[in-house]
Each structure stands twice: as structure tokens, then as C-alpha cells.
N, CA, C and O atoms as a DFTB+ gen file, in Angstrom:
396 C
 N C O
     1  1     214.627    -117.255      32.451
     2  2     214.682    -117.010      33.881
     3  2     214.405    -115.533      34.142
     4  3     214.963    -114.657      33.482
     5  1     213.547    -115.277      35.102
     6  2     213.217    -113.906      35.474
     7  2     213.922    -113.593      36.782
     8  3     213.817    -114.343      37.752
     9  1     214.627    -112.502      36.797
    10  2     215.278    -112.045      38.017
    11  2     214.477    -110.885      38.575
    12  3     214.038    -109.998      37.843
    13  1     214.298    -110.909      39.864
    14  2     213.514    -109.872      40.517
    15  2     214.404    -109.160      41.526
    16  3     215.038    -109.793      42.371
    17  1     214.442    -107.855      41.426
    18  2     215.208    -107.034      42.360
    19  2     214.203    -106.214      43.148
    20  3     213.331    -105.560      42.577
    21  1     214.332    -106.256      44.443
    22  2     213.378    -105.572      45.305
    23  2     214.125    -104.705      46.298
    24  3     215.062    -105.166      46.951
    25  1     213.721    -103.464      46.414
    26  2     214.235    -102.588      47.467
    27  2     213.088    -102.318      48.418
    28  3     212.071    -101.738      48.037
    29  1     213.261    -102.743      49.659
    30  2     212.224    -102.560      50.666
    31  2     212.268    -101.152      51.235
    32  3     213.316    -100.508      51.205
    33  1     211.148    -100.665      51.752
    34  2     211.132     -99.334      52.361
    35  2     211.976     -99.297      53.628
    36  3     212.222    -100.327      54.255
    37  1     212.408     -98.117      53.987
    38  2     213.178     -97.929      55.214
    39  2     212.323     -97.174      56.226
    40  3     211.266     -96.641      55.888
    41  1     212.792     -97.136      57.467
    42  2     212.062     -96.377      58.488
    43  2     212.043     -94.895      58.149
    44  3     211.065     -94.202      58.429
    45  1     213.131     -94.403      57.542
    46  2     213.215     -92.985      57.188
    47  2     212.221     -92.609      56.099
    48  3     211.661     -91.513      56.113
    49  1     212.005     -93.516      55.158
    50  2     211.101     -93.222      54.042
    51  2     210.292     -94.474      53.702
    52  3     210.698     -95.254      52.839
    53  1     209.148     -94.677      54.372
    54  2     208.366     -95.905      54.150
    55  2     207.779     -96.020      52.747
    56  3     207.308     -97.093      52.370
    57  1     207.796     -94.952      51.972
    58  2     207.251     -95.002      50.615
    59  2     208.334     -95.207      49.565
    60  3     208.041     -95.240      48.370
    61  1     209.587     -95.344      50.003
    62  2     210.690     -95.523      49.059
    63  2     210.967     -97.013      48.870
    64  3     211.869     -97.575      49.492
    65  1     210.187     -97.632      48.012
    66  2     210.445     -99.025      47.663
    67  2     210.113     -99.219      46.194
    68  3     209.287     -98.501      45.631
    69  1     210.761    -100.193      45.586
    70  2     210.497    -100.463      44.181
    71  2     210.797    -101.920      43.879
    72  3     211.484    -102.608      44.634
    73  1     210.280    -102.353      42.791
    74  2     210.446    -103.729      42.333
    75  2     210.776    -103.705      40.852
    76  3     210.129    -103.006      40.072
    77  1     211.795    -104.477      40.469
    78  2     212.151    -104.591      39.064
    79  2     212.161    -106.068      38.705
    80  3     212.822    -106.866      39.369
    81  1     211.448    -106.427      37.681
    82  2     211.470    -107.801      37.170
    83  2     212.055    -107.736      35.777
    84  3     211.516    -107.066      34.896
    85  1     213.144    -108.425      35.583
    86  2     213.807    -108.351      34.287
    87  2     214.086    -109.717      33.709
    88  3     214.340    -110.681      34.431
    89  1     214.033    -109.781      32.409
    90  2     214.325    -111.000      31.661
    91  2     215.799    -110.941      31.266
    92  3     216.143    -110.529      30.158
    93  1     216.670    -111.365      32.202
    94  2     218.098    -111.185      31.989
    95  2     218.715    -112.191      31.026
    96  3     219.824    -111.959      30.544
    97  1     218.048    -113.288      30.731
    98  2     218.637    -114.248      29.796
    99  2     218.022    -114.166      28.406
   100  3     218.403    -114.935      27.523
   101  1     217.086    -113.257      28.192
   102  2     216.584    -112.997      26.850
   103  2     215.564    -113.975      26.308
   104  3     215.311    -113.971      25.103
   105  1     214.958    -114.822      27.149
   106  2     213.980    -115.770      26.605
   107  2     212.580    -115.171      26.507
   108  3     211.678    -115.815      25.971
   109  1     212.380    -113.966      27.008
   110  2     211.099    -113.281      26.872
   111  2     210.032    -113.709      27.845
   112  3     208.875    -113.315      27.695
   113  1     210.379    -114.500      28.833
   114  2     209.374    -115.019      29.764
   115  2     209.376    -114.261      31.083
   116  3     210.184    -114.542      31.968
   117  1     208.483    -113.315      31.208
   118  2     208.229    -112.651      32.486
   119  2     206.766    -112.907      32.812
   120  3     205.870    -112.414      32.126
   121  1     206.535    -113.676      33.856
   122  2     205.178    -114.012      34.257
   123  2     204.651    -112.912      35.174
   124  3     205.043    -112.823      36.338
   125  1     203.779    -112.091      34.653
   126  2     203.249    -110.953      35.397
   127  2     202.514    -111.411      36.654
   128  3     202.601    -110.748      37.688
   129  1     201.798    -112.523      36.587
   130  2     201.064    -113.000      37.767
   131  2     202.011    -113.376      38.898
   132  3     201.691    -113.162      40.067
   133  1     203.183    -113.937      38.564
   134  2     204.166    -114.250      39.596
   135  2     204.686    -112.984      40.255
   136  3     204.874    -112.939      41.471
   137  1     204.916    -111.966      39.458
   138  2     205.391    -110.693      39.999
   139  2     204.323    -110.070      40.895
   140  3     204.635    -109.577      41.979
   141  1     203.080    -110.087      40.454
   142  2     201.986    -109.536      41.257
   143  2     201.844    -110.312      42.566
   144  3     201.644    -109.711      43.622
   145  1     201.945    -111.633      42.507
   146  2     201.852    -112.451      43.721
   147  2     202.975    -112.119      44.692
   148  3     202.757    -112.059      45.902
   149  1     204.179    -111.904      44.164
   150  2     205.314    -111.556      45.012
   151  2     205.098    -110.206      45.685
   152  3     205.339    -110.064      46.884
   153  1     204.652    -109.229      44.930
   154  2     204.389    -107.902      45.495
   155  2     203.304    -107.993      46.566
   156  3     203.427    -107.377      47.624
   157  1     202.250    -108.751      46.300
   158  2     201.173    -108.918      47.274
   159  2     201.689    -109.575      48.551
   160  3     201.304    -109.181      49.651
   161  1     202.552    -110.568      48.410
   162  2     203.112    -111.254      49.570
   163  2     203.965    -110.308      50.404
   164  3     203.947    -110.370      51.633
   165  1     204.711    -109.437      49.739
   166  2     205.569    -108.491      50.452
   167  2     204.734    -107.428      51.158
   168  3     204.987    -107.103      52.318
   169  1     203.749    -106.895      50.462
   170  2     202.950    -105.816      51.032
   171  2     201.891    -106.312      52.008
   172  3     201.456    -105.562      52.882
   173  1     201.468    -107.576      51.869
   174  2     200.442    -108.165      52.736
   175  2     200.916    -109.526      53.233
   176  3     200.394    -110.554      52.801
   177  1     201.890    -109.548      54.129
   178  2     202.416    -110.839      54.576
   179  2     201.364    -111.661      55.319
   180  3     200.438    -111.115      55.918
   181  1     201.522    -112.965      55.269
   182  2     200.614    -113.871      55.964
   183  2     200.792    -113.700      57.471
   184  3     201.925    -113.678      57.952
   185  1     199.710    -113.581      58.217
   186  2     199.833    -113.466      59.672
   187  2     200.581    -114.669      60.255
   188  3     200.479    -115.784      59.744
   189  1     201.323    -114.425      61.318
   190  2     202.150    -115.461      61.921
   191  2     201.340    -116.684      62.349
   192  3     201.817    -117.814      62.244
   193  1     200.106    -116.460      62.835
   194  2     199.302    -117.595      63.305
   195  2     198.910    -118.550      62.172
   196  3     198.498    -119.680      62.432
   197  1     199.036    -118.105      60.926
   198  2     198.733    -118.988      59.796
   199  2     199.870    -119.974      59.532
   200  3     199.702    -120.922      58.766
   201  1     201.026    -119.755      60.163
   202  2     202.177    -120.632      59.982
   203  2     202.354    -121.622      61.125
   204  3     203.271    -122.442      61.099
   205  1     201.481    -121.550      62.128
   206  2     201.608    -122.415      63.302
   207  2     201.027    -123.797      63.006
   208  3     199.921    -123.925      62.481
   209  1     201.790    -124.813      63.352
   210  2     201.319    -126.194      63.216
   211  2     200.695    -126.588      64.557
   212  3     201.347    -126.453      65.593
   213  1     199.453    -127.069      64.562
   214  2     198.799    -127.390      65.838
   215  2     199.489    -128.548      66.545
   216  3     200.081    -129.424      65.915
   217  1     199.396    -128.529      67.871
   218  2     200.012    -129.575      68.682
   219  2     198.956    -130.270      69.528
   220  3     197.990    -129.651      69.975
   221  1     199.153    -131.550      69.739
   222  2     198.264    -132.309      70.617
   223  2     198.599    -131.922      72.052
   224  3     199.759    -131.987      72.460
   225  1     197.587    -131.521      72.819
   226  2     197.835    -131.119      74.202
   227  2     197.490    -132.266      75.154
   228  3     196.821    -133.221      74.758
   229  1     197.947    -132.174      76.413
   230  2     197.779    -133.292      77.350
   231  2     196.415    -133.377      78.030
   232  3     196.185    -134.309      78.800
   233  1     195.513    -132.448      77.776
   234  2     194.222    -132.446      78.479
   235  2     193.246    -133.453      77.861
   236  3     193.434    -133.902      76.730
   237  1     192.202    -133.798      78.622
   238  2     191.279    -134.857      78.218
   239  2     190.024    -134.379      77.506
   240  3     189.223    -135.209      77.075
   241  1     189.826    -133.095      77.367
   242  2     188.615    -132.598      76.730
   243  2     188.618    -132.845      75.226
   244  3     189.615    -133.279      74.650
   245  1     187.497    -132.562      74.619
   246  2     187.378    -132.649      73.160
   247  2     186.839    -131.306      72.687
   248  3     185.667    -130.982      72.877
   249  1     187.727    -130.534      72.064
   250  2     187.361    -129.189      71.653
   251  2     187.837    -128.959      70.219
   252  3     189.041    -128.976      69.961
   253  1     186.914    -128.744      69.289
   254  2     187.340    -128.514      67.905
   255  2     187.928    -127.112      67.729
   256  3     187.331    -126.120      68.146
   257  1     189.087    -127.048      67.115
   258  2     189.714    -125.785      66.736
   259  2     190.117    -125.914      65.271
   260  3     189.890    -126.950      64.646
   261  1     190.708    -124.871      64.735
   262  2     191.085    -124.871      63.318
   263  2     192.495    -124.333      63.147
   264  3     192.966    -123.514      63.935
   265  1     193.148    -124.804      62.116
   266  2     194.475    -124.320      61.761
   267  2     194.558    -124.221      60.247
   268  3     193.755    -124.821      59.532
   269  1     195.535    -123.459      59.763
   270  2     195.721    -123.276      58.326
   271  2     196.732    -124.298      57.827
   272  3     197.897    -124.277      58.223
   273  1     196.280    -125.186      56.959
   274  2     197.143    -126.202      56.369
   275  2     197.857    -125.580      55.167
   276  3     197.241    -125.340      54.129
   277  1     199.142    -125.324      55.312
   278  2     199.903    -124.674      54.246
   279  2     200.075    -125.564      53.021
   280  3     200.291    -125.060      51.919
   281  1     199.982    -126.867      53.197
   282  2     200.151    -127.776      52.058
   283  2     199.011    -127.665      51.056
   284  3     199.236    -127.728      49.847
   285  1     197.774    -127.499      51.559
   286  2     196.647    -127.424      50.621
   287  2     195.959    -126.057      50.618
   288  3     194.992    -125.853      49.884
   289  1     196.456    -125.115      51.440
   290  2     195.907    -123.761      51.442
   291  2     194.499    -123.655      52.001
   292  3     193.733    -122.778      51.602
   293  1     194.150    -124.558      52.940
   294  2     192.796    -124.552      53.498
   295  2     192.847    -124.599      55.022
   296  3     193.811    -125.085      55.614
   297  1     191.794    -124.086      55.638
   298  2     191.648    -124.179      57.085
   299  2     191.000    -125.520      57.415
   300  3     189.982    -125.890      56.831
   301  1     191.606    -126.243      58.361
   302  2     191.121    -127.579      58.699
   303  2     190.877    -127.699      60.196
   304  3     191.493    -127.005      61.005
   305  1     189.962    -128.595      60.543
   306  2     189.636    -128.830      61.945
   307  2     190.750    -129.618      62.624
   308  3     191.381    -130.485      62.020
   309  1     190.976    -129.292      63.903
   310  2     191.951    -129.994      64.721
   311  2     191.350    -130.115      66.116
   312  3     190.972    -129.107      66.712
   313  1     191.257    -131.319      66.641
   314  2     190.654    -131.548      67.954
   315  2     191.725    -131.393      69.034
   316  3     192.763    -132.054      68.991
   317  1     191.460    -130.509      70.008
   318  2     192.382    -130.318      71.123
   319  2     191.720    -130.810      72.403
   320  3     190.536    -131.145      72.418
   321  1     192.494    -130.846      73.464
   322  2     191.986    -131.278      74.761
   323  2     191.585    -130.134      75.662
   324  3     191.515    -130.312      76.878
   325  1     191.324    -128.983      75.116
   326  2     190.829    -127.807      75.858
   327  2     191.899    -127.028      76.616
   328  3     191.554    -126.130      77.383
   329  1     193.158    -127.327      76.437
   330  2     194.180    -126.523      77.130
   331  2     195.269    -126.092      76.147
   332  3     196.460    -126.180      76.446
   333  1     194.856    -125.638      75.003
   334  2     195.814    -125.165      74.003
   335  2     195.923    -126.132      72.846
   336  3     195.141    -127.077      72.740
   337  1     196.870    -125.904      71.997
   338  2     197.104    -126.800      70.868
   339  2     196.498    -126.326      69.576
   340  3     197.089    -126.514      68.513
   341  1     195.329    -125.714      69.638
   342  2     194.687    -125.203      68.436
   343  2     195.085    -123.760      68.184
   344  3     195.646    -123.101      69.060
   345  1     194.801    -123.281      67.009
   346  2     195.190    -121.923      66.644
   347  2     193.978    -121.002      66.577
   348  3     193.985    -119.926      67.174
   349  1     192.940    -121.413      65.857
   350  2     191.739    -120.592      65.677
   351  2     190.540    -121.294      66.303
   352  3     190.419    -122.517      66.221
   353  1     189.657    -120.525      66.925
   354  2     188.463    -121.105      67.544
   355  2     187.375    -121.446      66.538
   356  3     186.565    -122.340      66.782
   357  1     187.347    -120.744      65.409
   358  2     186.332    -121.021      64.388
   359  2     186.989    -121.136      63.021
   360  3     188.061    -120.582      62.776
   361  1     186.326    -121.864      62.143
   362  2     186.829    -121.984      60.782
   363  2     186.795    -120.622      60.087
   364  3     187.677    -120.303      59.290
   365  1     185.774    -119.827      60.394
   366  2     185.649    -118.509      59.776
   367  2     186.818    -117.596      60.156
   368  3     187.343    -116.876      59.306
   369  1     187.225    -117.623      61.425
   370  2     188.344    -116.769      61.836
   371  2     189.638    -117.209      61.164
   372  3     190.483    -116.376      60.837
   373  1     189.798    -118.505      60.957
   374  2     190.957    -119.022      60.230
   375  2     190.931    -118.547      58.781
   376  3     191.935    -118.062      58.260
   377  1     189.786    -118.688      58.141
   378  2     189.659    -118.269      56.744
   379  2     189.862    -116.769      56.586
   380  3     190.504    -116.328      55.633
   381  1     189.322    -115.984      57.508
   382  2     189.475    -114.530      57.431
   383  2     190.937    -114.112      57.539
   384  3     191.355    -113.142      56.907
   385  1     191.712    -114.836      58.331
   386  2     193.112    -114.478      58.541
   387  2     194.055    -115.033      57.486
   388  3     195.043    -114.388      57.133
   389  1     193.756    -116.231      56.979
   390  2     194.761    -116.945      56.189
   391  2     194.411    -117.212      54.730
   392  3     195.317    -117.351      53.909
   393  1     193.134    -117.288      54.380
   394  2     192.798    -117.658      53.001
   395  2     192.592    -116.431      52.143
   396  3     192.302    -116.551      50.953
């Protein structure tokens, strides 16, 4: 088991942060890629719009929009009725923000 200790930066000193990954049970298993992924997630959080689940709206139009499917990590089309419900207007804007 790998334990990770993280100290986040403060407003007083935004550069004062550190991360320690330690093998506290002695099995020798520290997965460097997991640590790198965690650091990347902390320093580059996913934009909030990538966490929005699209909703069916009450309008009658047919307008393709896109949302980020967190289950498969891909941007997918979602048909709205032209009065909201979708998150991104293009697949490219979804991919640029979330993938």
C-alpha cells in the first residue's frame, strides 16, 4: 500500500507545496505513474463543465451538443431542444477542455 501525503499551497505562499509518496508497509510497490497522475490532477484540475451531466430540455428543436462522458473518458453527442441541456457546442471544444 502506498500512502500519499500532500500539502497544498496557501494564499500566503503559493509555491509552498509538496508531495510525499511512501511505501509504509514495506512491500516495495510505489507506482510512479499513479503519483504523477495525482500531481497532474491537483495542478491541472478538470474544468467544472466536464463534470456536468446533460439534461433533456423541454423545447422542440433538434440541436446537437456535446458532453464529456466520465465513464469512458470521451466527448459524446447529446441532442437538445435548443434551450439548454447541452454543455459544449462542438465536439472539438469538449475535447479541448476535457480530454
